[in-house]
Every structure is written in C-alpha cells, then in structure tokens.
N, C-alpha and C positions, 0 to 999 in steps of 0.2 A: 581733227580738233585736238585729240589727245597728244598727237605728235607735236603740234604747235606748242602746247604747254610745256612738253618735255624740252623742246629746244629753248624756249624762253627761260625755263628754270635753269638749264645748263648755262645759258648765257649770263644770267644774273650771278650764278656761282662763280663763273670765270671772272666776271667784273669784280666781285668781292675779293677774289684771290689777287687780281692785279692791283686793286686798291691797297690790300694788305702788304703786298710786296713793295709798293711805292712808299707806303708809310714807313715800313721797316727800313727802306733805303734812306729816307729823310732822317729818321731817328739815328741811323748809323752815321750819317754825315754830320749831324749836330754833335754827336758824341765825339767824333774824330776832330771836329773843329774845337770843341771845348777842351779836349785833351791837348791839342796843340797850344792853346792859350794858357793852359795850366802848366805846361812844360817850362822849367826855368831856363 
C-alpha cells in the first residue's frame, strides 16, 4: 500500500512538472507573438 502511494505521489509531481513546462511554453509563445507585433 505504501508503495502505491509513493507511485501516485510521484505521478502527481510529474504531472505538475509537465503542466508547468506546458504553461511556460505557452507564456513564451505569447511573449514571442507580442514581441513580433510590437516590432516596427
């Protein structure tokens, strides 16, 4: 049972990391798009 919780906890942490990376990527894309728009 303890092992199951360990795996579940690890999975949730990995999911959080993936979500963070995805959000970071989206923010970077938004910034790059806005930078292109602001370029004269």
